[in-house]
N, C-alpha and C positions, 0 to 999 in steps of 0.2 A: 842729283837729278837722274841717274840711271835708275835708283830705286823708286823715284817718283813715276818714271816712264814705265817700269815693270808694274807698278800698282795700278796705274792706268789701264794698261793691257790687261791686267788680271780682271778688273771690274768690267771692262768690256767684253770678255770673253764669258764671265759669267752672267752678265745682262742679256747677251745674246741666247745663253743656253736656258735662261729664265723665261725669256720671251717664247722660246720655241715650246717650252713645257706648258705655256699658258695659252697659246694659240690652237684652239680647236675650233675648225670651220673650214669653209670653202669659199673661194671669191675668183673673180675674173676681173682683169683690169682693161678699161676701154680708153683708147687714146684718142681724144677729140681734137681735131686740127682744122684750122681754116685753110690747109694746104698753101699757105703762104710764109708765115713766120710764127704763128703762134699755135701753141697745142696745151692741153691740160689732161692729165690722167685721172680717169674717175674710176671708182672701185665699188663693185656690186658684188654683195656675198651675205653669207650666213655665218654667224658665229654662236657658240653657247653664250648665253647670258645676255644677248642683244634683246633691244625693245624697238617698237615702232617709231620712237623719238630718236633723239641725238644722245648718243652714248659717248661721254667723253674718255671713260676708260678705254674705250674701244676705237679711240682716235677719230671720232666723229665730231667735226666742228663745224660750227655755222659760219658761212662766209658773209661778207659786207654786202649790202645792197648791189643789185645789178648796174653796172656802169651804164652811160651813155652808149646809143646804140652803135657808134663808130668805134667803140673799144671791143676787143674779142672777149668773150666769156663764156664758160661751159661749165655745167655743175648738175649734181643729182638733186631734184626738188621733190616736195612732198608728192605722195600718190594717194589721193581720195580714197579712204578705206582700207589703206595699207600702210603708210608710214606719214609722219608729221616732222619735218625736218626746217621748220621756220623759213628762212631765206634761201635754204639749199647748202650744200656742202659738196666735198670731193668723195665722201664715202657713204655709202649706205648699207649697213648690216641690219639682217633680220633674224628672228629666232629660227631655231632647226625644229621644223614642223614635225618631222618623223625620222626615225632610224631604221625603220624596217622597209618603208615604201618611198618611191621618188616623189618630189613634191616641187611645184612651180612657185616662184614669187614674182610680183610685178613690180617694176622701178620705172620711173620717169626721169629722163635725160633732157635738160634745156641748154640751148645755145643762142649765140647771135655772133656771126662770122667778124663782125668789126670791118673797119674801113680797107678797101683794098681786096677784098675777097667777096665771093658771091656763092660759094658752096662749102659744106662742112663734110668732114670725112671722119668716120668713127671706125677704129681699126682694133684688133685684138690678136692673141697669140692663137695659131692653129697648129695642132689640135687643141680643144679646150683644155684648160687646167685640170688636174684631178678633181673628181667628184663633180664637175659640170658635165651633166648629160645633154642638155640641149639649149638652145637660145634662139628666141625669135625678136625682131625690131620692127614695130608697127605691123605684127602678124605674118612677117616674111621670115620663113625657116633659114637661119643662117649656118646650117650644116654644110661643111666643106668651104665655107667662106671665110675671109680673115678681115673683111672691111664692108662698110656699107655708108653710102653717101647721100646728102640731100641738096637740092639747088636751092632750098630756102635760106636766105640769109639770118632768118630768125625762126626758131621752131622749137618744137618738143618730140620726143620719140618715146614711145612705150616699150620697155624691153623686159621680156619675159624669160626669167632663167630657170630651167628644171635642173635640181639638184638630187644626186644620189648620195645620201648620207648612211648607208648601211655600214655595219661595223668593219673596220678595217681587219683583215686577217692576212697572215703570210703562209705560203705553202712552198715546201722544198722537195726536190727530186733530185736523187733519191732520198727516202726518209731515215736513211741510216747510212753509216759509213764502217768498213772495216779495212783495217791496214795489216798486213802481214810483213813484217819487218826483219831485215838481215842487215844489222849495222855495219856489215862490210860493203853495202851495195849504197847507191844513192837512194836518199830518203824519199818516199813516194808521196805523190800529191793525187787528190781528186778533186772534180768540179761538181758543183751542185747548182742546179736552176732554181731561182727565186722568182716567185710570181707574188705580187701585190694585189689581192683580192679587194675590189671596190674602190680602189683609189689606184689608178694607174701610175700617179706620180708620188706617191707615199714615200716619206723619207724612212731609213731603217739605219740600225747600227748592228755590228756583229761582235761577238766576244766568244772566248773560250775559257774553260774553267780548270784547264791543266797546263803546265808548262812546257809539255812535249808536243803541242798542237798549235798551229798557226792559221790565221785565215785573213784573206785580203778579197776586196776591199774592206777597210774597217766601216765606211759607211756608204750611202748611196741613196738614190731615189727610183721608185717603180721597179719593173722586172729587171733583173741582172743574172749574171753568172759569178758565182762566188767560188773562189780556189781555197782549198783546206789542204794543208800540208803537215807531214810530220817533220819537226824540228828538231828533235832529239832522239837518240836511241841508245845514249849511254845509261842504260837501264838494266837490270837483271833479266834474265830470260824469264818469260812469262806473259800474261794477258793484263791489259790495262784497259780502262774505260774513262771516257771523258764525255764532255757536252758541248756542242757549238750552240749558240743562241743568236737568234736574230729577232729584234725588238724594235717598236717604234719609240721615238724620242718624244712623242706627242700623246699617241693613244695607247689604251692598255692592250696593246697586240703584241704576242711573242710567241715564237715558234722553235722549239728545241730539236736538235738533232743528235741522237746517241751515237758516239764514236767508239769502236772498238780497236785496240792496238795489240796486236800479238808479236811479240819479239822472239824470234825462232832461233837466231844466233847473236848472242849479246854478252856482256859482262858477266861475271858470276856475282860481284858485288859492286855497289855504287862506287865510281872513281872518286878519288880526292879532289876536291874543287882546287882548280889551278887559279882562278881569279873569282873575285867577287861577283855577285849577281843579285840584282834587285829589280823586282816588278810588283804589280799590284792588280787585284780584280776585285769587284768591277771598277771601272773609271770612264765616265763620271760615277759618283756613288752618292747616296742619300744619307744613310744612317752609319754605315760603317764600310771599310774596304779591308781585303786581306792583302798583307804584303808578305811576298815570297822572297826569302833572303837565302843565300848560299856563302859561305865563308871557307878559305883555305884552312886546313886544321891548324889550330894554334894562332890564328892571326887574331888579335884583339880589335875590336872596332865599335864604334857608336852607330846608334840608329834613333834619329830625331826627326821630327815633323816641324816644319816652320811656315809661318804664314808670309802673305804677299809682302810685308814690311821686314821680313828676315827675321822675325821674333820666333824662339822656339816655344811651340804650344803644347808638345808632348815628347817626353823623353822614354824611348821603348828600348834603351839600351839594356835595361835589366832582364829583359824577356829573350836575350840573343844567348844561344847555347854553343858550346864548343862541340860542333859537329860538322862534318862535311855534307850531310844531308840537306835537302832543302828544308828550309825553316818556315813555317807558316804562322805569321804573328797578325792577330786582328787589331785594326786601328778603330776604334770607336769615336765618331765625330762628336758625341756628347752635345754640349751647349755651343759648339764652335759656330760662328756665324758662316754662312755660304761664301764660297769664294775659292780661289786657286791656292792650293797648298804645296810646299815642296818636301819630300822625304829624303833624307841624306843618310846614306851609309858611308862611314868614314873610317879608315884606318890610317896608319902612320904614312903609307906610301900611296893609297889610292882613295878617291871619293866618287861615289856613285849617286846620281840625284834621280828623282822622279816626280814629275809635275802631277798633281792629282785635282780634280774639280769636285767640290762639295756642293751638291744641290740641296735644297730645302722645299 
């Protein structure tokens, strides 16, 4: 039962990650309520691959016929010259018209308040979600507002949404970092200011490519402050370089910040590892990931990769060397299916594991 739960969780994590990879677009949710006891969420937006009709792959479904007047109902219906939705639905996605200029799409929302109510209320989040530049309802500008109401028990409203779908990019200030480290003092840290251009709520992920550097938070949305810190100074005196990367999990947007580390007082040679260490980069990964392994001198160990069902899919033990240096071992995914995998570094006394998410 425990292994089944782990498997279900792994599949859920993968499905969420895959969905995030596939979703490219922008949308705004409109909560339509009769202000008594009933409400429906309608979604208006644009997505890559959308058509004027119902797109089942984009979760656009046709609703049953409108019920009798005494029953509450709200839906997005066809807009002549813009969309054909049959009997209507709860979502209406349009094609992205431009990636260089703002553009406006016209939608039609229909409702009937039902018995016991004489007014409808349409509400949304304020400020607008990312890539939504403006919205009007029946010609009235909704800037700075979060709701609109009508005293008609049955009716329709024309909603015009203006989208800004210019390419997402990230800017980081400062554009580079330099650390001077004395390993007898507290390890230093610096802050970076992240700005998401053209999408104020864009999701992002951070990563570093060297073991002596740490960054937090690991992910977020929109503008933020990122903290970069030196995590290890047990290295010979000298200069080291690394890279901090900020990338979008959805769009092809990435910004790199070069990081220079200068150790002015340190050890003359790498210290012998006192305990095992295991990490990998990148994670999640698509085709391959690098495993960083450190072992105490003379400690025999195995390095294997297991799938979500606990089956060993790759044995990397032959690549382990008898060395106290950090060993970098590549794990190519090959024909393995996407999902969650576990890397296990195991000796007689200790076991380290690392969860890795393979995307396709």
